[in-house]
Phi, psi and omega in degrees: 000129182295146176284144179290338183269355183255133176288151177285145178290149177254127181251124177229115178299139178230138175249115179294146177269158176306129180096346178293145176233137172254120180257121175252140183211159175264166185293351177299330178292307185282343179262007177294147181266134182228159174073178181293333181263011182051043175291151176293142176301308170081171186285325181294318179293321176300313181296318180295318181297310183295320179297321180292341180273344184287146353278141180222158173270158183309313184297318180290329175296312180296319178300319180293321180288328175296321174296321176296315180296321178297326180290343179284340178053236180290350178285350180261096183244012178232151177297150182221132176232143179230143175214125179243126177244142182222157168257113185296149169285153178307325181291336180285337185262354183278000000 
């Protein structure tokens, strides 16, 4: 039964364009601790990191995030999963 205090999700169909990548991740990434004050890595840092990688292919995107996660060291105390899905460009399938 839905909670009265929680908004209902909004579903909007989206069609990815060639070259688009959908990155799925668990909260272990955004909740990693960074810096001297053990601040959360957070969504803004995630968006900035991903934007700086564009355009990238799924494998290179995942490799870059694996490097980022390794750099967190002891700040990574939750399990983390990543999945990158893409719609290939016509030139990628030739």
